[in-house]
PDB file of N, CA, C and O in Angstrom, chain B, residues numbered from 101:
ATOM      1  N   MET B 101      -1.099   1.476  -8.691  1.00  0.00           N
ATOM      2  CA  MET B 101      -1.111   1.854  -7.208  1.00  0.00           C
ATOM      3  C   MET B 101      -0.029   1.340  -6.337  1.00  0.00           C
ATOM      4  O   MET B 101      -0.085   0.128  -6.128  1.00  0.00           O
ATOM      5  N   SER B 102       0.786   1.884  -5.874  1.00  0.00           N
ATOM      6  CA  SER B 102       1.765   1.490  -4.795  1.00  0.00           C
ATOM      7  C   SER B 102       1.544   1.197  -3.403  1.00  0.00           C
ATOM      8  O   SER B 102       0.904   2.086  -2.841  1.00  0.00           O
ATOM      9  N   VAL B 103       1.864   0.257  -2.694  1.00  0.00           N
ATOM     10  CA  VAL B 103       1.498   0.197  -1.411  1.00  0.00           C
ATOM     11  C   VAL B 103       2.621  -0.204  -0.744  1.00  0.00           C
ATOM     12  O   VAL B 103       3.310  -1.160  -1.100  1.00  0.00           O
ATOM     13  N   ALA B 104       2.889   0.651   0.439  1.00  0.00           N
ATOM     14  CA  ALA B 104       4.209   0.267   1.373  1.00  0.00           C
ATOM     15  C   ALA B 104       3.440  -0.050   2.838  1.00  0.00           C
ATOM     16  O   ALA B 104       2.378   0.462   3.191  1.00  0.00           O
ATOM     17  N   ILE B 105       4.102  -0.854   3.470  1.00  0.00           N
ATOM     18  CA  ILE B 105       3.644  -1.413   4.836  1.00  0.00           C
ATOM     19  C   ILE B 105       4.836  -1.198   5.738  1.00  0.00           C
ATOM     20  O   ILE B 105       5.882  -1.804   5.506  1.00  0.00           O
ATOM     21  N   TYR B 106       4.715  -0.249   6.897  1.00  0.00           N
ATOM     22  CA  TYR B 106       5.840  -0.167   7.743  1.00  0.00           C
ATOM     23  C   TYR B 106       5.302  -0.623   9.225  1.00  0.00           C
ATOM     24  O   TYR B 106       4.133  -0.494   9.587  1.00  0.00           O
ATOM     25  N   ASN B 107       6.268  -1.132   9.950  1.00  0.00           N
ATOM     26  CA  ASN B 107       6.265  -1.206  11.430  1.00  0.00           C
ATOM     27  C   ASN B 107       6.229  -0.321  12.040  1.00  0.00           C
ATOM     28  O   ASN B 107       6.672   0.701  11.518  1.00  0.00           O
ATOM     29  N   ALA B 108       5.729  -0.237  13.353  1.00  0.00           N
ATOM     30  CA  ALA B 108       5.646   0.869  14.254  1.00  0.00           C
ATOM     31  C   ALA B 108       7.027   1.742  14.345  1.00  0.00           C
ATOM     32  O   ALA B 108       7.060   2.954  14.562  1.00  0.00           O
ATOM     33  N   ASP B 109       8.128   0.919  14.144  1.00  0.00           N
ATOM     34  CA  ASP B 109       9.408   1.506  14.591  1.00  0.00           C
ATOM     35  C   ASP B 109       9.938   2.101  13.051  1.00  0.00           C
ATOM     36  O   ASP B 109      11.109   2.459  12.933  1.00  0.00           O
ATOM     37  N   GLY B 110       9.174   2.162  12.118  1.00  0.00           N
ATOM     38  CA  GLY B 110       9.453   2.605  10.868  1.00  0.00           C
ATOM     39  C   GLY B 110      10.277   1.817   9.886  1.00  0.00           C
ATOM     40  O   GLY B 110      10.662   2.265   8.805  1.00  0.00           O
ATOM     41  N   SER B 111      10.529   0.548  10.369  1.00  0.00           N
ATOM     42  CA  SER B 111      11.353  -0.367   9.254  1.00  0.00           C
ATOM     43  C   SER B 111      10.148  -0.996   8.361  1.00  0.00           C
ATOM     44  O   SER B 111       9.071  -1.397   8.801  1.00  0.00           O
ATOM     45  N   GLU B 112      10.521  -0.990   7.183  1.00  0.00           N
ATOM     46  CA  GLU B 112       9.821  -1.515   6.168  1.00  0.00           C
ATOM     47  C   GLU B 112       9.313  -2.901   6.098  1.00  0.00           C
ATOM     48  O   GLU B 112      10.202  -3.745   5.987  1.00  0.00           O
ATOM     49  N   VAL B 113       8.071  -3.349   6.135  1.00  0.00           N
ATOM     50  CA  VAL B 113       7.587  -4.866   6.092  1.00  0.00           C
ATOM     51  C   VAL B 113       7.885  -5.218   4.389  1.00  0.00           C
ATOM     52  O   VAL B 113       8.666  -6.026   3.888  1.00  0.00           O
ATOM     53  N   GLU B 114       7.166  -4.503   3.916  1.00  0.00           N
ATOM     54  CA  GLU B 114       7.328  -4.560   2.433  1.00  0.00           C
ATOM     55  C   GLU B 114       6.337  -3.587   1.677  1.00  0.00           C
ATOM     56  O   GLU B 114       5.368  -3.019   2.180  1.00  0.00           O
ATOM     57  N   HIS B 115       6.806  -3.504   0.271  1.00  0.00           N
ATOM     58  CA  HIS B 115       6.039  -2.800  -0.709  1.00  0.00           C
ATOM     59  C   HIS B 115       5.950  -3.410  -1.993  1.00  0.00           C
ATOM     60  O   HIS B 115       6.678  -4.287  -2.460  1.00  0.00           O
ATOM     61  N   GLY B 116       4.793  -2.735  -2.600  1.00  0.00           N
ATOM     62  CA  GLY B 116       4.585  -3.647  -4.116  1.00  0.00           C
ATOM     63  C   GLY B 116       3.681  -2.943  -4.676  1.00  0.00           C
ATOM     64  O   GLY B 116       3.466  -1.786  -4.316  1.00  0.00           O
ATOM     65  N   ILE B 117       3.004  -3.543  -5.657  1.00  0.00           N
ATOM     66  CA  ILE B 117       2.066  -2.744  -6.680  1.00  0.00           C
ATOM     67  C   ILE B 117       0.921  -3.556  -6.477  1.00  0.00           C
ATOM     68  O   ILE B 117       0.962  -4.787  -6.476  1.00  0.00           O
ATOM     69  N   ALA B 118      -0.443  -2.644  -6.246  1.00  0.00           N
ATOM     70  CA  ALA B 118      -1.682  -3.126  -6.278  1.00  0.00           C
ATOM     71  C   ALA B 118      -2.149  -3.310  -7.806  1.00  0.00           C
ATOM     72  O   ALA B 118      -1.663  -2.709  -8.765  1.00  0.00           O
ATOM     73  N   VAL B 119      -3.120  -4.199  -7.844  1.00  0.00           N
ATOM     74  CA  VAL B 119      -3.799  -4.248  -9.221  1.00  0.00           C
ATOM     75  C   VAL B 119      -5.230  -3.803  -9.225  1.00  0.00           C
ATOM     76  O   VAL B 119      -5.909  -3.894  -8.203  1.00  0.00           O
ATOM     77  N   GLN B 120      -5.640  -3.388 -10.194  1.00  0.00           N
ATOM     78  CA  GLN B 120      -7.149  -3.032 -10.187  1.00  0.00           C
ATOM     79  C   GLN B 120      -7.948  -4.170 -10.479  1.00  0.00           C
ATOM     80  O   GLN B 120      -7.559  -4.923 -11.373  1.00  0.00           O
ATOM     81  N   SER B 121      -9.137  -4.450  -9.793  1.00  0.00           N
ATOM     82  CA  SER B 121     -10.109  -5.482  -9.869  1.00  0.00           C
ATOM     83  C   SER B 121     -10.690  -5.415 -11.308  1.00  0.00           C
ATOM     84  O   SER B 121     -10.514  -4.383 -11.955  1.00  0.00           O
ATOM     85  N   ALA B 122     -11.346  -6.415 -11.822  1.00  0.00           N
ATOM     86  CA  ALA B 122     -11.822  -6.709 -13.062  1.00  0.00           C
ATOM     87  C   ALA B 122     -12.829  -5.615 -13.235  1.00  0.00           C
ATOM     88  O   ALA B 122     -12.994  -5.045 -14.314  1.00  0.00           O
ATOM     89  N   ASP B 123     -13.632  -5.280 -11.926  1.00  0.00           N
ATOM     90  CA  ASP B 123     -14.940  -4.367 -12.317  1.00  0.00           C
ATOM     91  C   ASP B 123     -14.424  -2.890 -12.426  1.00  0.00           C
ATOM     92  O   ASP B 123     -15.217  -1.971 -12.626  1.00  0.00           O
ATOM     93  N   GLY B 124     -13.124  -2.692 -12.295  1.00  0.00           N
ATOM     94  CA  GLY B 124     -12.231  -1.322 -12.157  1.00  0.00           C
ATOM     95  C   GLY B 124     -12.595  -0.438 -11.086  1.00  0.00           C
ATOM     96  O   GLY B 124     -12.157   0.713 -11.116  1.00  0.00           O
ATOM     97  N   LEU B 125     -13.399  -0.847 -10.060  1.00  0.00           N
ATOM     98  CA  LEU B 125     -13.782   0.033  -9.113  1.00  0.00           C
ATOM     99  C   LEU B 125     -12.917  -0.278  -7.861  1.00  0.00           C
ATOM    100  O   LEU B 125     -12.981   0.584  -6.984  1.00  0.00           O
ATOM    101  N   LYS B 126     -12.172  -1.277  -7.629  1.00  0.00           N
ATOM    102  CA  LYS B 126     -11.248  -1.520  -6.612  1.00  0.00           C
ATOM    103  C   LYS B 126      -9.751  -1.762  -6.926  1.00  0.00           C
ATOM    104  O   LYS B 126      -9.377  -2.068  -8.058  1.00  0.00           O
ATOM    105  N   TRP B 127      -8.947  -1.619  -5.919  1.00  0.00           N
ATOM    106  CA  TRP B 127      -7.547  -2.200  -6.054  1.00  0.00           C
ATOM    107  C   TRP B 127      -7.443  -3.108  -5.089  1.00  0.00           C
ATOM    108  O   TRP B 127      -8.065  -3.078  -4.027  1.00  0.00           O
ATOM    109  N   VAL B 128      -6.443  -4.162  -5.525  1.00  0.00           N
ATOM    110  CA  VAL B 128      -6.140  -5.350  -4.770  1.00  0.00           C
ATOM    111  C   VAL B 128      -4.610  -5.294  -4.506  1.00  0.00           C
ATOM    112  O   VAL B 128      -3.759  -5.020  -5.352  1.00  0.00           O
ATOM    113  N   TYR B 129      -4.410  -5.576  -3.290  1.00  0.00           N
ATOM    114  CA  TYR B 129      -2.849  -5.852  -2.938  1.00  0.00           C
ATOM    115  C   TYR B 129      -2.688  -7.044  -2.065  1.00  0.00           C
ATOM    116  O   TYR B 129      -3.312  -7.136  -1.007  1.00  0.00           O
ATOM    117  N   THR B 130      -1.866  -7.958  -2.483  1.00  0.00           N
ATOM    118  CA  THR B 130      -1.775  -9.051  -1.847  1.00  0.00           C
ATOM    119  C   THR B 130      -0.503  -9.141  -1.119  1.00  0.00           C
ATOM    120  O   THR B 130       0.531  -9.195  -1.786  1.00  0.00           O
ATOM    121  N   VAL B 131      -0.440  -9.167   0.261  1.00  0.00           N
ATOM    122  CA  VAL B 131       0.523  -9.267   1.353  1.00  0.00           C
ATOM    123  C   VAL B 131       1.463 -10.607   1.059  1.00  0.00           C
ATOM    124  O   VAL B 131       0.851 -11.653   0.844  1.00  0.00           O
ATOM    125  N   THR B 132       2.529 -10.627   1.043  1.00  0.00           N
ATOM    126  CA  THR B 132       3.553 -11.582   0.923  1.00  0.00           C
ATOM    127  C   THR B 132       4.585 -11.770   2.057  1.00  0.00           C
ATOM    128  O   THR B 132       5.098 -12.865   2.285  1.00  0.00           O
ATOM    129  N   ALA B 133       4.844 -10.735   2.704  1.00  0.00           N
ATOM    130  CA  ALA B 133       5.710 -10.831   4.129  1.00  0.00           C
ATOM    131  C   ALA B 133       5.109 -11.293   5.222  1.00  0.00           C
ATOM    132  O   ALA B 133       3.927 -10.966   5.327  1.00  0.00           O
ATOM    133  N   ASP B 134       5.598 -12.011   6.144  1.00  0.00           N
ATOM    134  CA  ASP B 134       5.070 -12.435   7.354  1.00  0.00           C
ATOM    135  C   ASP B 134       5.213 -11.177   8.334  1.00  0.00           C
ATOM    136  O   ASP B 134       6.312 -10.693   8.605  1.00  0.00           O
ATOM    137  N   ASN B 135       4.005 -10.692   8.839  1.00  0.00           N
ATOM    138  CA  ASN B 135       3.833  -9.587   9.831  1.00  0.00           C
ATOM    139  C   ASN B 135       3.045  -9.912  10.897  1.00  0.00           C
ATOM    140  O   ASN B 135       1.879  -9.519  10.877  1.00  0.00           O
ATOM    141  N   SER B 136       3.465 -10.588  11.878  1.00  0.00           N
ATOM    142  CA  SER B 136       2.459 -11.153  12.886  1.00  0.00           C
ATOM    143  C   SER B 136       1.859 -10.272  13.814  1.00  0.00           C
ATOM    144  O   SER B 136       0.852 -10.497  14.485  1.00  0.00           O
ATOM    145  N   SER B 137       2.716  -9.015  13.794  1.00  0.00           N
ATOM    146  CA  SER B 137       2.046  -7.929  14.742  1.00  0.00           C
ATOM    147  C   SER B 137       1.678  -6.862  13.757  1.00  0.00           C
ATOM    148  O   SER B 137       2.454  -6.457  12.892  1.00  0.00           O
ATOM    149  N   LEU B 138       0.323  -6.382  13.949  1.00  0.00           N
ATOM    150  CA  LEU B 138      -0.137  -5.162  13.310  1.00  0.00           C
ATOM    151  C   LEU B 138      -0.226  -3.860  13.992  1.00  0.00           C
ATOM    152  O   LEU B 138      -0.493  -2.804  13.417  1.00  0.00           O
ATOM    153  N   ASP B 139       0.028  -4.001  15.326  1.00  0.00           N
ATOM    154  CA  ASP B 139       0.029  -2.843  16.058  1.00  0.00           C
ATOM    155  C   ASP B 139       0.839  -1.697  15.789  1.00  0.00           C
ATOM    156  O   ASP B 139       2.068  -1.702  15.857  1.00  0.00           O
ATOM    157  N   CYS B 140       0.023  -0.567  15.437  1.00  0.00           N
ATOM    158  CA  CYS B 140       0.771   0.803  15.027  1.00  0.00           C
ATOM    159  C   CYS B 140       1.429   0.636  13.786  1.00  0.00           C
ATOM    160  O   CYS B 140       2.340   1.434  13.566  1.00  0.00           O
ATOM    161  N   ASP B 141       1.140  -0.362  12.773  1.00  0.00           N
ATOM    162  CA  ASP B 141       1.760  -0.425  11.664  1.00  0.00           C
ATOM    163  C   ASP B 141       1.080   0.709  10.768  1.00  0.00           C
ATOM    164  O   ASP B 141      -0.048   1.117  11.046  1.00  0.00           O
ATOM    165  N   ARG B 142       1.853   1.235   9.615  1.00  0.00           N
ATOM    166  CA  ARG B 142       1.465   2.287   8.809  1.00  0.00           C
ATOM    167  C   ARG B 142       1.173   1.683   7.267  1.00  0.00           C
ATOM    168  O   ARG B 142       2.083   1.061   6.719  1.00  0.00           O
ATOM    169  N   ILE B 143       0.256   1.820   6.773  1.00  0.00           N
ATOM    170  CA  ILE B 143       0.065   1.318   5.346  1.00  0.00           C
ATOM    171  C   ILE B 143      -0.140   2.628   4.477  1.00  0.00           C
ATOM    172  O   ILE B 143      -1.020   3.449   4.738  1.00  0.00           O
ATOM    173  N   ILE B 144       0.857   2.766   3.294  1.00  0.00           N
ATOM    174  CA  ILE B 144       0.782   4.047   2.631  1.00  0.00           C
ATOM    175  C   ILE B 144       0.269   3.550   1.336  1.00  0.00           C
ATOM    176  O   ILE B 144       0.719   2.498   0.882  1.00  0.00           O
ATOM    177  N   MET B 145      -0.678   4.254   0.679  1.00  0.00           N
ATOM    178  CA  MET B 145      -1.189   3.965  -0.724  1.00  0.00           C
ATOM    179  C   MET B 145      -0.776   5.177  -1.652  1.00  0.00           C
ATOM    180  O   MET B 145      -1.078   6.342  -1.395  1.00  0.00           O
ATOM    181  N   ARG B 146      -0.125   4.815  -2.650  1.00  0.00           N
ATOM    182  CA  ARG B 146       0.155   6.048  -3.441  1.00  0.00           C
ATOM    183  C   ARG B 146      -0.255   5.778  -4.931  1.00  0.00           C
ATOM    184  O   ARG B 146      -0.003   4.710  -5.491  1.00  0.00           O
ATOM    185  N   VAL B 147      -0.971   6.928  -5.590  1.00  0.00           N
ATOM    186  CA  VAL B 147      -1.449   6.750  -7.113  1.00  0.00           C
ATOM    187  C   VAL B 147      -1.121   7.940  -7.625  1.00  0.00           C
ATOM    188  O   VAL B 147      -1.290   9.005  -7.031  1.00  0.00           O
ATOM    189  N   ARG B 148      -0.609   7.807  -8.818  1.00  0.00           N
ATOM    190  CA  ARG B 148      -0.304   8.988  -9.770  1.00  0.00           C
ATOM    191  C   ARG B 148      -1.372   9.194 -10.732  1.00  0.00           C
ATOM    192  O   ARG B 148      -1.743   8.205 -11.363  1.00  0.00           O
ATOM    193  N   VAL B 149      -1.906  10.272 -10.942  1.00  0.00           N
ATOM    194  CA  VAL B 149      -3.099  10.368 -12.169  1.00  0.00           C
ATOM    195  C   VAL B 149      -2.610  11.219 -13.208  1.00  0.00           C
ATOM    196  O   VAL B 149      -2.046  12.269 -12.901  1.00  0.00           O
ATOM    197  N   LEU B 150      -2.748  10.919 -14.285  1.00  0.00           N
ATOM    198  CA  LEU B 150      -2.412  11.603 -15.430  1.00  0.00           C
ATOM    199  C   LEU B 150      -0.823  11.750 -15.348  1.00  0.00           C
ATOM    200  O   LEU B 150      -0.464  12.693 -16.054  1.00  0.00           O
ATOM    201  N   SER B 151       0.166  11.156 -14.749  1.00  0.00           N
ATOM    202  CA  SER B 151       1.552  11.316 -14.691  1.00  0.00           C
ATOM    203  C   SER B 151       1.861  12.629 -14.008  1.00  0.00           C
ATOM    204  O   SER B 151       3.000  13.095 -14.019  1.00  0.00           O
ATOM    205  N   ARG B 152       0.820  13.233 -13.404  1.00  0.00           N
ATOM    206  CA  ARG B 152       1.567  14.453 -13.000  1.00  0.00           C
ATOM    207  C   ARG B 152       0.987  14.600 -11.577  1.00  0.00           C
ATOM    208  O   ARG B 152       1.660  15.253 -10.779  1.00  0.00           O
ATOM    209  N   TYR B 153      -0.220  14.053 -11.155  1.00  0.00           N
ATOM    210  CA  TYR B 153      -0.673  14.373  -9.702  1.00  0.00           C
ATOM    211  C   TYR B 153      -0.380  13.178  -8.999  1.00  0.00           C
ATOM    212  O   TYR B 153      -0.471  12.076  -9.540  1.00  0.00           O
ATOM    213  N   LEU B 154      -0.009  13.350  -7.736  1.00  0.00           N
ATOM    214  CA  LEU B 154       0.265  12.148  -6.739  1.00  0.00           C
ATOM    215  C   LEU B 154      -0.672  12.383  -5.759  1.00  0.00           C
ATOM    216  O   LEU B 154      -0.818  13.473  -5.206  1.00  0.00           O
ATOM    217  N   SER B 155      -1.393  11.264  -5.499  1.00  0.00           N
ATOM    218  CA  SER B 155      -2.153  11.226  -4.141  1.00  0.00           C
ATOM    219  C   SER B 155      -1.794  10.118  -3.128  1.00  0.00           C
ATOM    220  O   SER B 155      -1.568   8.961  -3.482  1.00  0.00           O
ATOM    221  N   GLU B 156      -1.760  10.472  -2.055  1.00  0.00           N
ATOM    222  CA  GLU B 156      -1.272   9.553  -0.935  1.00  0.00           C
ATOM    223  C   GLU B 156      -2.245   9.467   0.360  1.00  0.00           C
ATOM    224  O   GLU B 156      -2.682  10.493   0.880  1.00  0.00           O
ATOM    225  N   VAL B 157      -2.528   8.273   0.804  1.00  0.00           N
ATOM    226  CA  VAL B 157      -3.283   7.942   1.662  1.00  0.00           C
ATOM    227  C   VAL B 157      -2.608   7.032   2.735  1.00  0.00           C
ATOM    228  O   VAL B 157      -2.040   6.014   2.339  1.00  0.00           O
ATOM    229  N   GLU B 158      -2.631   7.328   4.071  1.00  0.00           N
ATOM    230  CA  GLU B 158      -2.096   6.659   5.135  1.00  0.00           C
ATOM    231  C   GLU B 158      -3.011   6.172   6.030  1.00  0.00           C
ATOM    232  O   GLU B 158      -3.840   6.983   6.444  1.00  0.00           O
ATOM    233  N   LYS B 159      -3.073   4.826   6.507  1.00  0.00           N
ATOM    234  CA  LYS B 159      -3.863   4.091   7.300  1.00  0.00           C
ATOM    235  C   LYS B 159      -3.115   3.541   8.462  1.00  0.00           C
ATOM    236  O   LYS B 159      -3.693   2.841   9.293  1.00  0.00           O
TER     237      LYS B 159
END
């Protein structure tokens, strides 16, 4: 699963790959960039299933 974080102005804070937890039920992404203000930030998570279907969630 890929994760991208954007500031309110659309500039990218960071992006990277989430890893599946040991139980296989959750995905974990560890933030590495300094982002002191989370107001109106966008977090976009994308996962591709069976190499054909792309699913995207934005929070």
